[in-house]
TIMI-982048 format. One record per residue (C-alpha): residue number from 1; residue in three letters; x, y, z. Coordinates in steps of 0.2 Angstrom, whole numbers, m for minus. Layout:
BEGIN
REC;k;r;u;v;w
REC;NUM;ALA;X;Y;Z .
...
# end
This chain:
BEGIN
REC;k;r;u;v;w
REC;1;UNK;m322;m94;6 .
REC;2;UNK;m307;m86;12 .
REC;3;UNK;m293;m90;m1 .
REC;4;UNK;m279;m79;6 .
REC;5;UNK;m262;m88;6 .
REC;6;UNK;m261;m89;25 .
REC;7;UNK;m279;m97;25 .
REC;8;UNK;m274;m109;12 .
REC;9;UNK;m258;m114;21 .
REC;10;UNK;m269;m117;37 .
REC;11;UNK;m280;m128;27 .
REC;12;UNK;m265;m139;20 .
REC;13;UNK;m259;m140;38 .
REC;14;UNK;m276;m147;43 .
REC;15;UNK;m276;m161;30 .
REC;16;UNK;m263;m170;41 .
REC;17;UNK;m274;m169;57 .
REC;18;UNK;m290;m175;48 .
REC;19;UNK;m280;m189;41 .
REC;20;UNK;m274;m194;60 .
REC;21;UNK;m292;m192;65 .
REC;22;UNK;m298;m205;53 .
REC;23;UNK;m284;m216;58 .
REC;24;UNK;m289;m214;77 .
REC;25;UNK;m307;m218;73 .
REC;26;UNK;m312;m201;79 .
REC;27;UNK;m322;m197;63 .
REC;28;UNK;m331;m210;55 .
REC;29;UNK;m325;m214;37 .
REC;30;UNK;m343;m212;31 .
REC;31;UNK;m342;m193;37 .
REC;32;UNK;m329;m190;23 .
REC;33;UNK;m339;m199;11 .
REC;34;UNK;m355;m188;13 .
REC;35;UNK;m363;m179;m2 .
REC;36;UNK;m355;m163;m9 .
REC;37;UNK;m371;m155;m3 .
REC;38;UNK;m366;m157;16 .
REC;39;UNK;m349;m149;12 .
REC;40;UNK;m356;m135;4 .
REC;41;UNK;m368;m132;18 .
REC;42;UNK;m354;m132;30 .
REC;43;UNK;m344;m119;20 .
REC;44;UNK;m360;m108;20 .
REC;45;UNK;m361;m109;39 .
REC;46;UNK;m342;m106;41 .
REC;47;UNK;m343;m91;29 .
REC;48;UNK;m359;m84;37 .
REC;49;UNK;m370;m86;21 .
REC;50;UNK;m381;m98;32 .
REC;51;UNK;m385;m87;48 .
REC;52;UNK;m391;m102;58 .
REC;53;UNK;m377;m100;70 .
REC;54;UNK;m382;m82;75 .
REC;55;UNK;m370;m69;79 .
REC;56;UNK;m352;m76;81 .
REC;57;UNK;m336;m67;81 .
REC;58;UNK;m322;m66;68 .
REC;59;UNK;m311;m75;80 .
REC;60;UNK;m324;m90;81 .
REC;61;UNK;m327;m89;62 .
REC;62;UNK;m308;m91;59 .
REC;63;UNK;m307;m106;71 .
REC;64;UNK;m321;m114;61 .
REC;65;UNK;m312;m111;45 .
REC;66;UNK;m296;m119;53 .
REC;67;UNK;m305;m134;61 .
REC;68;UNK;m314;m139;45 .
REC;69;UNK;m299;m143;34 .
REC;70;UNK;m302;m147;16 .
REC;71;UNK;m311;m156;11 .
REC;72;UNK;m324;m149;21 .
REC;73;UNK;m334;m163;29 .
REC;74;UNK;m343;m167;45 .
REC;75;UNK;m332;m171;60 .
REC;76;UNK;m346;m176;72 .
REC;77;UNK;m358;m187;62 .
REC;78;UNK;m358;m199;48 .
REC;79;UNK;m367;m196;31 .
REC;80;UNK;m383;m204;39 .
REC;81;UNK;m382;m195;55 .
REC;82;UNK;m374;m208;66 .
REC;83;UNK;m365;m201;81 .
REC;84;UNK;m347;m207;87 .
REC;85;UNK;m342;m208;106 .
REC;86;UNK;m334;m192;105 .
REC;87;UNK;m350;m184;98 .
REC;88;UNK;m360;m191;114 .
REC;89;UNK;m346;m184;125 .
REC;90;UNK;m347;m167;116 .
REC;91;UNK;m366;m167;118 .
REC;92;UNK;m365;m171;136 .
REC;93;UNK;m353;m157;139 .
REC;94;UNK;m363;m144;131 .
REC;95;UNK;m380;m149;138 .
REC;96;UNK;m372;m147;156 .
REC;97;UNK;m367;m128;153 .
REC;98;UNK;m379;m123;167 .
REC;99;UNK;m367;m133;179 .
REC;100;UNK;m355;m119;177 .
REC;101;UNK;m367;m105;178 .
REC;102;UNK;m367;m103;159 .
REC;103;UNK;m382;m100;147 .
REC;104;UNK;m384;m116;137 .
REC;105;UNK;m393;m105;123 .
REC;106;UNK;m375;m99;120 .
REC;107;UNK;m369;m115;113 .
REC;108;UNK;m381;m119;98 .
REC;109;UNK;m390;m134;105 .
REC;110;UNK;m406;m129;96 .
REC;111;UNK;m398;m134;80 .
REC;112;UNK;m397;m152;84 .
REC;113;UNK;m415;m157;85 .
REC;114;UNK;m417;m163;66 .
REC;115;UNK;m402;m173;67 .
REC;116;UNK;m404;m180;85 .
REC;117;UNK;m422;m187;82 .
REC;118;UNK;m425;m188;63 .
REC;119;UNK;m436;m203;64 .
REC;120;UNK;m432;m222;63 .
REC;121;UNK;m422;m225;47 .
REC;122;UNK;m423;m207;40 .
REC;123;UNK;m406;m199;34 .
REC;124;UNK;m406;m181;40 .
REC;125;UNK;m405;m168;26 .
REC;126;UNK;m388;m161;21 .
REC;127;UNK;m392;m144;28 .
REC;128;UNK;m398;m151;45 .
REC;129;UNK;m383;m162;46 .
REC;130;UNK;m371;m148;42 .
REC;131;UNK;m379;m136;55 .
REC;132;UNK;m379;m150;69 .
REC;133;UNK;m361;m154;65 .
REC;134;UNK;m356;m135;65 .
REC;135;UNK;m366;m132;81 .
REC;136;UNK;m356;m144;91 .
REC;137;UNK;m339;m138;85 .
REC;138;UNK;m343;m119;87 .
REC;139;UNK;m352;m123;104 .
REC;140;UNK;m336;m132;111 .
REC;141;UNK;m324;m119;105 .
REC;142;UNK;m335;m106;112 .
REC;143;UNK;m338;m116;129 .
REC;144;UNK;m319;m119;131 .
REC;145;UNK;m316;m100;130 .
REC;146;UNK;m331;m95;141 .
REC;147;UNK;m326;m106;155 .
REC;148;UNK;m308;m102;155 .
REC;149;UNK;m308;m84;154 .
REC;150;UNK;m327;m79;156 .
REC;151;UNK;m339;m71;144 .
REC;152;UNK;m336;m53;150 .
REC;153;UNK;m320;m44;149 .
REC;154;UNK;m317;m37;167 .
REC;155;UNK;m310;m20;162 .
REC;156;UNK;m327;m16;153 .
REC;157;UNK;m336;m17;170 .
REC;158;UNK;m324;m7;180 .
REC;159;UNK;m311;m19;186 .
REC;160;UNK;m293;m16;182 .
REC;161;UNK;m289;m34;180 .
REC;162;UNK;m282;m43;166 .
REC;163;UNK;m292;m59;162 .
REC;164;UNK;m281;m75;161 .
REC;165;UNK;m271;m75;145 .
REC;166;UNK;m282;m81;131 .
REC;167;UNK;m267;m87;119 .
REC;168;UNK;m272;m105;118 .
REC;169;UNK;m274;m114;102 .
REC;170;UNK;m292;m120;105 .
REC;171;UNK;m293;m128;88 .
REC;172;UNK;m278;m138;91 .
REC;173;UNK;m283;m143;109 .
REC;174;UNK;m300;m149;103 .
REC;175;UNK;m292;m159;89 .
REC;176;UNK;m281;m167;101 .
REC;177;UNK;m295;m171;113 .
REC;178;UNK;m305;m179;98 .
REC;179;UNK;m289;m189;94 .
REC;180;UNK;m286;m195;112 .
REC;181;UNK;m305;m196;116 .
REC;182;UNK;m304;m183;130 .
REC;183;UNK;m318;m170;127 .
REC;184;UNK;m324;m170;145 .
REC;185;UNK;m307;m170;152 .
REC;186;UNK;m302;m156;141 .
REC;187;UNK;m316;m144;146 .
REC;188;UNK;m312;m150;165 .
REC;189;UNK;m294;m144;163 .
REC;190;UNK;m300;m127;157 .
REC;191;UNK;m311;m123;172 .
REC;192;UNK;m302;m111;184 .
REC;193;UNK;m292;m121;196 .
REC;194;UNK;m297;m112;211 .
REC;195;UNK;m306;m122;225 .
REC;196;UNK;m318;m107;227 .
REC;197;UNK;m324;m110;209 .
REC;198;UNK;m327;m128;213 .
REC;199;UNK;m336;m126;229 .
REC;200;UNK;m347;m113;222 .
REC;201;UNK;m351;m123;206 .
REC;202;UNK;m356;m137;218 .
REC;203;UNK;m369;m126;225 .
REC;204;UNK;m378;m123;209 .
REC;205;UNK;m390;m138;208 .
REC;206;UNK;m395;m134;227 .
REC;207;UNK;m400;m116;223 .
REC;208;UNK;m409;m121;207 .
REC;209;UNK;m420;m133;217 .
REC;210;UNK;m423;m119;229 .
REC;211;UNK;m427;m106;215 .
REC;212;UNK;m440;m118;209 .
REC;213;UNK;m448;m123;225 .
REC;214;UNK;m465;m115;224 .
REC;215;UNK;m469;m122;242 .
REC;216;UNK;m455;m111;249 .
REC;217;UNK;m464;m97;258 .
REC;218;UNK;m454;m83;266 .
REC;219;UNK;m460;m73;282 .
REC;220;UNK;m469;m57;281 .
REC;221;UNK;m461;m40;285 .
REC;222;UNK;m461;m36;303 .
REC;223;UNK;m465;m19;313 .
REC;224;UNK;m454;m24;328 .
REC;225;UNK;m440;m35;332 .
REC;226;UNK;m444;m52;339 .
REC;227;UNK;m432;m59;352 .
REC;228;UNK;m429;m77;357 .
REC;229;UNK;m443;m84;368 .
REC;230;UNK;m456;m72;361 .
REC;231;UNK;m472;m77;351 .
REC;232;UNK;m470;m76;332 .
REC;233;UNK;m484;m79;320 .
REC;234;UNK;m473;m84;306 .
REC;235;UNK;m463;m97;316 .
REC;236;UNK;m469;m111;305 .
REC;237;UNK;m464;m102;290 .
REC;238;UNK;m447;m98;297 .
REC;239;UNK;m444;m116;302 .
REC;240;UNK;m449;m122;285 .
REC;241;UNK;m437;m109;276 .
REC;242;UNK;m422;m113;289 .
REC;243;UNK;m424;m132;285 .
REC;244;UNK;m424;m129;266 .
REC;245;UNK;m409;m118;266 .
REC;246;UNK;m399;m130;277 .
REC;247;UNK;m397;m119;293 .
REC;248;UNK;m410;m130;303 .
REC;249;UNK;m411;m150;304 .
REC;250;UNK;m425;m157;294 .
REC;251;UNK;m431;m168;309 .
REC;252;UNK;m432;m152;321 .
REC;253;UNK;m450;m153;328 .
REC;254;UNK;m462;m139;325 .
REC;255;UNK;m462;m125;339 .
REC;256;UNK;m476;m113;345 .
REC;257;UNK;m463;m100;350 .
REC;258;UNK;m448;m93;343 .
REC;259;UNK;m435;m102;353 .
REC;260;UNK;m424;m116;356 .
REC;261;UNK;m416;m124;339 .
REC;262;UNK;m424;m112;328 .
REC;263;UNK;m415;m97;337 .
REC;264;UNK;m398;m106;334 .
REC;265;UNK;m403;m109;316 .
REC;266;UNK;m407;m91;313 .
REC;267;UNK;m390;m87;321 .
REC;268;UNK;m382;m98;308 .
REC;269;UNK;m392;m90;294 .
REC;270;UNK;m386;m72;301 .
REC;271;UNK;m369;m77;301 .
REC;272;UNK;m370;m84;283 .
REC;273;UNK;m377;m67;277 .
REC;274;UNK;m365;m55;286 .
REC;275;UNK;m378;m50;299 .
REC;276;UNK;m375;m49;318 .
REC;277;UNK;m378;m67;324 .
REC;278;UNK;m388;m62;339 .
REC;279;UNK;m403;m72;336 .
REC;280;UNK;m415;m57;335 .
REC;281;UNK;m427;m57;321 .
REC;282;UNK;m425;m39;316 .
REC;283;UNK;m429;m30;300 .
REC;284;UNK;m412;m34;292 .
REC;285;UNK;m414;m52;295 .
REC;286;UNK;m431;m53;289 .
REC;287;UNK;m426;m44;273 .
REC;288;UNK;m412;m56;270 .
REC;289;UNK;m424;m71;273 .
REC;290;UNK;m436;m63;260 .
REC;291;UNK;m423;m62;246 .
REC;292;UNK;m429;m75;233 .
REC;293;UNK;m418;m89;230 .
REC;294;UNK;m417;m85;211 .
REC;295;UNK;m407;m69;217 .
REC;296;UNK;m396;m80;227 .
REC;297;UNK;m393;m91;212 .
REC;298;UNK;m389;m77;201 .
REC;299;UNK;m376;m71;214 .
REC;300;UNK;m367;m88;213 .
REC;301;UNK;m368;m87;193 .
REC;302;UNK;m360;m69;194 .
REC;303;UNK;m347;m74;207 .
REC;304;UNK;m341;m89;195 .
REC;305;UNK;m340;m77;181 .
REC;306;UNK;m329;m66;191 .
REC;307;UNK;m319;m81;197 .
REC;308;UNK;m315;m85;179 .
REC;309;UNK;m305;m69;179 .
REC;310;UNK;m294;m72;192 .
REC;311;UNK;m276;m76;186 .
REC;312;UNK;m271;m94;188 .
REC;313;UNK;m258;m95;202 .
REC;314;UNK;m252;m113;201 .
REC;315;UNK;m245;m118;218 .
REC;316;UNK;m238;m101;223 .
REC;317;UNK;m241;m95;241 .
REC;318;UNK;m257;m84;240 .
REC;319;UNK;m266;m72;250 .
REC;320;UNK;m284;m68;244 .
REC;321;UNK;m296;m55;250 .
REC;322;UNK;m314;m55;246 .
REC;323;UNK;m319;m37;248 .
REC;324;UNK;m338;m38;251 .
REC;325;UNK;m335;m53;264 .
REC;326;UNK;m322;m42;274 .
REC;327;UNK;m311;m57;275 .
REC;328;UNK;m294;m63;269 .
REC;329;UNK;m286;m81;268 .
REC;330;UNK;m269;m87;266 .
REC;331;UNK;m261;m103;258 .
REC;332;UNK;m243;m110;258 .
REC;333;UNK;m249;m119;243 .
REC;334;UNK;m265;m122;234 .
REC;335;UNK;m271;m139;239 .
REC;336;UNK;m285;m149;231 .
REC;337;UNK;m297;m147;246 .
REC;338;UNK;m293;m128;247 .
REC;339;UNK;m291;m127;265 .
REC;340;UNK;m282;m111;270 .
REC;341;UNK;m268;m110;283 .
REC;342;UNK;m278;m96;292 .
REC;343;UNK;m292;m83;289 .
REC;344;UNK;m293;m66;295 .
REC;345;UNK;m305;m51;296 .
REC;346;UNK;m302;m36;286 .
REC;347;UNK;m307;m18;283 .
REC;348;UNK;m310;m12;266 .
REC;349;UNK;m313;4;256 .
REC;350;UNK;m328;14;259 .
REC;351;UNK;m342;10;247 .
REC;352;UNK;m345;22;233 .
REC;353;UNK;m331;34;237 .
REC;354;UNK;m314;25;241 .
REC;355;UNK;m318;8;235 .
REC;356;UNK;m304;m6;237 .
REC;357;UNK;m300;m11;219 .
REC;358;UNK;m300;m28;211 .
REC;359;UNK;m282;m34;205 .
REC;360;UNK;m268;m46;207 .
REC;361;UNK;m250;m42;212 .
REC;362;UNK;m235;m49;221 .
REC;363;UNK;m231;m45;239 .
REC;364;UNK;m212;m41;240 .
REC;365;UNK;m210;m32;257 .
REC;366;UNK;m215;m30;275 .
REC;367;UNK;m212;m14;283 .
REC;368;UNK;m211;m13;302 .
REC;369;UNK;m216;5;310 .
REC;370;UNK;m220;13;293 .
REC;371;UNK;m223;31;289 .
REC;372;UNK;m239;35;282 .
REC;373;UNK;m237;45;266 .
REC;374;UNK;m254;54;265 .
REC;375;UNK;m261;51;247 .
REC;376;UNK;m263;68;237 .
REC;377;UNK;m282;65;237 .
REC;378;UNK;m283;64;256 .
REC;379;UNK;m270;78;258 .
REC;380;UNK;m281;90;248 .
REC;381;UNK;m299;83;253 .
REC;382;UNK;m295;81;272 .
REC;383;UNK;m277;86;279 .
REC;384;UNK;m274;103;271 .
REC;385;UNK;m291;111;277 .
REC;386;UNK;m287;104;294 .
REC;387;UNK;m270;112;295 .
REC;388;UNK;m277;128;290 .
REC;389;UNK;m291;128;303 .
REC;390;UNK;m280;121;317 .
REC;391;UNK;m261;126;317 .
REC;392;UNK;m258;112;330 .
REC;393;UNK;m266;99;320 .
REC;394;UNK;m249;92;313 .
REC;395;UNK;m241;91;330 .
REC;396;UNK;m257;82;338 .
REC;397;UNK;m258;69;324 .
REC;398;UNK;m239;65;324 .
REC;399;UNK;m238;72;306 .
REC;400;UNK;m225;82;297 .
REC;401;UNK;m221;91;281 .
REC;402;UNK;m207;84;272 .
REC;403;UNK;m197;87;255 .
REC;404;UNK;m191;73;245 .
REC;405;UNK;m194;54;244 .
REC;406;UNK;m189;40;256 .
REC;407;UNK;m189;39;274 .
REC;408;UNK;m175;51;276 .
REC;409;UNK;m184;66;268 .
REC;410;UNK;m181;83;276 .
REC;411;UNK;m194;91;287 .
REC;412;UNK;m201;108;283 .
REC;413;UNK;m209;119;295 .
REC;414;UNK;m228;123;292 .
REC;415;UNK;m228;141;285 .
REC;416;UNK;m239;149;272 .
REC;417;UNK;m225;147;259 .
REC;418;UNK;m224;128;263 .
REC;419;UNK;m243;126;263 .
REC;420;UNK;m243;133;245 .
REC;421;UNK;m229;121;240 .
REC;422;UNK;m240;107;247 .
REC;423;UNK;m254;113;236 .
REC;424;UNK;m243;112;221 .
REC;425;UNK;m237;95;225 .
REC;426;UNK;m219;100;229 .
REC;427;UNK;m220;95;246 .
REC;428;UNK;m229;80;255 .
REC;429;UNK;m236;76;272 .
REC;430;UNK;m232;60;281 .
REC;431;UNK;m237;53;298 .
REC;432;UNK;m223;47;309 .
REC;433;UNK;m222;29;315 .
REC;434;UNK;m230;25;331 .
REC;435;UNK;m247;21;340 .
REC;436;UNK;m256;35;331 .
REC;437;UNK;m251;29;314 .
REC;438;UNK;m265;26;302 .
REC;439;UNK;m256;10;295 .
REC;440;UNK;m253;3;313 .
REC;441;UNK;m237;m5;316 .
REC;442;UNK;m234;m16;300 .
REC;443;UNK;m236;m13;281 .
REC;444;UNK;m238;m27;268 .
REC;445;UNK;m231;m20;251 .
REC;446;UNK;m236;m27;235 .
REC;447;UNK;m232;m14;222 .
REC;448;UNK;m247;m9;211 .
REC;449;UNK;m254;6;201 .
REC;450;UNK;m268;9;214 .
REC;451;UNK;m256;12;229 .
REC;452;UNK;m265;m1;239 .
REC;453;UNK;m257;m11;252 .
REC;454;UNK;m262;m21;268 .
REC;455;UNK;m258;m14;285 .
REC;456;UNK;m263;m14;303 .
REC;457;UNK;m274;m1;312 .
REC;458;UNK;m275;8;329 .
REC;459;UNK;m294;7;327 .
REC;460;UNK;m296;m11;332 .
REC;461;UNK;m314;m8;338 .
REC;462;UNK;m320;m6;320 .
REC;463;UNK;m317;m25;317 .
REC;464;UNK;m332;m28;329 .
REC;465;UNK;m344;m21;316 .
REC;466;UNK;m353;m33;304 .
REC;467;UNK;m351;m20;289 .
REC;468;UNK;m332;m15;288 .
REC;469;UNK;m330;m3;273 .
REC;470;UNK;m321;11;282 .
REC;471;UNK;m304;13;273 .
REC;472;UNK;m298;25;260 .
REC;473;UNK;m296;10;248 .
REC;474;UNK;m281;0;256 .
REC;475;UNK;m285;m16;267 .
REC;476;UNK;m283;m16;286 .
REC;477;UNK;m280;m33;294 .
REC;478;UNK;m286;m38;310 .
REC;479;UNK;m270;m47;316 .
REC;480;UNK;m255;m40;307 .
REC;481;UNK;m243;m50;318 .
REC;482;UNK;m250;m67;313 .
REC;483;UNK;m250;m62;294 .
REC;484;UNK;m231;m56;297 .
REC;485;UNK;m227;m72;305 .
REC;486;UNK;m234;m82;289 .
REC;487;UNK;m227;m70;276 .
REC;488;UNK;m209;m71;283 .
REC;489;UNK;m210;m90;286 .
REC;490;UNK;m196;m92;273 .
REC;491;UNK;m185;m81;284 .
REC;492;UNK;m183;m92;301 .
REC;493;UNK;m174;m78;309 .
REC;494;UNK;m190;m67;309 .
REC;495;UNK;m198;m76;324 .
REC;496;UNK;m214;m70;332 .
REC;497;UNK;m203;m62;346 .
REC;498;UNK;m193;m53;334 .
REC;499;UNK;m208;m47;324 .
REC;500;UNK;m216;m40;340 .
REC;501;UNK;m199;m32;345 .
REC;502;UNK;m199;m23;328 .
REC;503;UNK;m216;m16;330 .
REC;504;UNK;m211;m8;347 .
REC;505;UNK;m194;m2;342 .
REC;506;UNK;m188;15;337 .
REC;507;UNK;m185;14;319 .
REC;508;UNK;m193;9;302 .
REC;509;UNK;m187;m8;296 .
REC;510;UNK;m190;m14;278 .
REC;511;UNK;m189;m33;275 .
REC;512;UNK;m187;m39;258 .
REC;513;UNK;m196;m56;254 .
REC;514;UNK;m185;m70;247 .
REC;515;UNK;m199;m75;236 .
REC;516;UNK;m214;m65;231 .
REC;517;UNK;m232;m70;237 .
REC;518;UNK;m246;m68;225 .
REC;519;UNK;m260;m57;232 .
REC;520;UNK;m277;m57;224 .
REC;521;UNK;m291;m44;229 .
REC;522;UNK;m307;m49;222 .
REC;523;UNK;m326;m47;223 .
REC;524;UNK;m339;m59;225 .
REC;525;UNK;m356;m58;235 .
REC;526;UNK;m357;m76;236 .
REC;527;UNK;m343;m87;242 .
REC;528;UNK;m341;m104;251 .
REC;529;UNK;m331;m103;267 .
REC;530;UNK;m315;m114;264 .
REC;531;UNK;m314;m116;283 .
REC;532;UNK;m332;m125;286 .
REC;533;UNK;m339;m127;268 .
REC;534;UNK;m355;m116;271 .
REC;535;UNK;m361;m104;258 .
REC;536;UNK;m362;m86;263 .
REC;537;UNK;m369;m70;254 .
REC;538;UNK;m364;m53;256 .
REC;539;UNK;m372;m36;252 .
REC;540;UNK;m366;m29;236 .
REC;541;UNK;m357;m15;244 .
REC;542;UNK;m350;m8;228 .
REC;543;UNK;m365;m11;218 .
REC;544;UNK;m355;m22;206 .
REC;545;UNK;m367;m37;204 .
REC;546;UNK;m380;m27;194 .
REC;547;UNK;m367;m20;182 .
REC;548;UNK;m360;m37;178 .
REC;549;UNK;m378;m44;177 .
REC;550;UNK;m382;m32;164 .
REC;551;UNK;m366;m35;155 .
REC;552;UNK;m369;m54;154 .
REC;553;UNK;m386;m50;147 .
REC;554;UNK;m379;m39;134 .
REC;555;UNK;m367;m54;129 .
REC;556;UNK;m383;m65;127 .
REC;557;UNK;m391;m52;116 .
REC;558;UNK;m375;m50;106 .
REC;559;UNK;m375;m68;103 .
REC;560;UNK;m393;m68;98 .
REC;561;UNK;m398;m79;113 .
REC;562;UNK;m411;m77;126 .
REC;563;UNK;m404;m70;143 .
REC;564;UNK;m401;m84;157 .
REC;565;UNK;m416;m88;167 .
# end
């Protein structure tokens, strides 16, 4: 074993904790009277000479070294394999890993068999007892970390998002939970505090039942759309599926045609899957009906993993956007039931070209009648070629070439020399405030490295589309006036009338917020709508689910466990 001075100090520190555990009755005295063979088996597991735990990280091994203070002895079992109340609580937690969308195979439960059922009056072998004891400790420590910050680092799958800080002393927390007999409570406290996590987690059992339902048959592909009132050969199959999915009441009588309650139920299904809720049974709707429940289940599990990455915001004011759902919500605080103050449709970045990134930031300013400073990529890819082709382009689009930063930058006439300076990045192009401005009349600023913000838009007709990935990466909001009202709630002088007046005035106005507002831009293709509690599924517009799915499978392989089923 490691005999470094630091390790020895840690060992000495843990002797007192073990003594406290004994006094508290958490570890039975018999456990510390176990044979030297059990101690040697435990040491072999901790040091890696016994590879029964499979692949564990150096951090996990170090935690086990700290947890098993000298003299090394079982923490969860007595010498004859008897279990304490804490052992039962720990096993109950690990066996329910699937309830958090995690893989039970990650938590070493297969090592418990020889001790859990050794036969009446049979004392487990030292090696089996040591393996079972270490399995519970290693499983719990890994579970705490997995449920708190996730199994995958978001930066490895293309999300520039730092996970919640993993600076907890998990060993000390576990010891404290053993002393106070709060194993289950500790795990519950380490789950993400977001209401969305709790709501999605509650959907897992239902979709596991659906995924295992061999009687659930889906409609056949169609060659032409079926409209309400028309004959449809698979109407009985459709009725059965809509009942199973919860879109149709179970007591709805069978129908010979596609009409009535079944049409209304299909509209509800369409709404939940990001489709036009017109009741027409078209190819896109049938394709969504044919998606296996196992795929929907995996969408939920992947969404839970991503929600573990979201910074823990406490009771701060919050704006959250889910890009694939084209929807944002706002809360004054984070209530237990998760009900938002309001929700709003949004337009996000174009798929596979100018995607809206995932990150967290703080909103600090609202700008009325903003200038749009054309980003370099758009300048070179779109604006400069148009200026060259059409000398009147700048005037027609209310744009101008300027030198310097800030709203008071000086204008520069469009000439061959100034265009050359534009190409070299010495000048810039901006669009003046007004009806044509790409940002609309209000801009919501939350400084970030992506130069992404929220704003209005003159292209209001785009909000009528079901799929709304049209922007260059920023987020366009459907009702910027309403959002500004909420954002400026701490400044009572900014009434709705004053906000409207600021948008119709003649000058640009920057309003600093008295306290920042947390903004989270995230990405899940499964979400429970906080407004009505229904689960919705969205297209994977940025093809992110498959990437994360492969990363999770890679974690399973690295840990030496079979992938989740």
